C-alpha positions, 0 to 999 in steps of 0.5 A: 207309964209302962215300959216294954221289956226292951226297946232298941233305938236307931237316931238319924241325925247329922250334927254329931255333939246332937248325936251323941247327947241323944244316944247317952240320954236313951241308953242310960234309961233302963230297959232302952238301948242305942243299936246304930247311929247314922248323920243321914238317911243314906248312910242308914239305906244298906244298915237300917234293916240289920239294925231292926230297931224298935224306933227310929230318931229322925231329923228332917234336914240331913244331907242328902235324902231328907227326913221327910222324904226319907219316911215313906221308904223307910216304914216300907222297909222297917214296917214295924218300926215307929218313928219319931221326927226330933227338929227345929223345924213346926211349919205345918207343912212339913208336920202334915206330910211327917205324919203323911209319911209316917211319922208317929210324933213330931217333936222339936228341939228346944224341949226339955230332954226327958220328953224325948224319953217319954215320946218313945214309950208312948209311940212303943204303947201306940199313941202318938207324942208331939211338942205343945207347940207343933200339936197347937199348929195342928189344931189350928190348921183344922180350924182355918177359913177352908175358903182362903184367898191365899195359897197353902205357901203364901199361909205358911209364909204368913204365919211365920211372919206372925210370929217374928220370923224375918224374911231370910229365917222364913226363907231359910225355914221352908227352903227357897229363896228370898225374892221369891218370900218376897214375891208372896208377901206381895201377893198376900198383900196385895190379896187380903188389900193391905200395905204392911205385915202388921195388918196382914197378919190381923186380917188375917187372923180375923179371918181365921186364915193363920 
């Protein structure tokens, strides 16, 4: 794969160990340089324009302004920069929001570290880059039944339940209270005329609701 002569990168990641690990990986790659790293978007706000990076790697869950909220602001500040989301979250809502807000790539942290380097190369060449699970989620979203009786939030919750997440994990991932999850689950059961998680998943998959 062709690589531009030099690529400058900024990393916005709140976990210092992870942030330093990414920086080490990128800096030891020929023609790549990490020009700065930040623990949050708020910490980068007054400096990142001067950094003038070709690529920004940004997490979603950051202290203060979230990565999703930061993306459109960063796009205005750095109109010629490419943005890659690198996160543990792969829900449909977050993927679509990130891409709509200006991300050129969406990767999950459980992938091989070499994938980060390839993703930088891909976005520099004008392409997009996604982890396999992210691509599958996006494809499923496009294939869904548009006449679903479920709301977007109910669909998100059922999707997470269908991949084995419990209610506490669903609440954390969607940044909502566990009681809110329980209420949505009740509504899902009522709308799908089922009485169990297994039946809800079965009916939803049969009717292409998830």
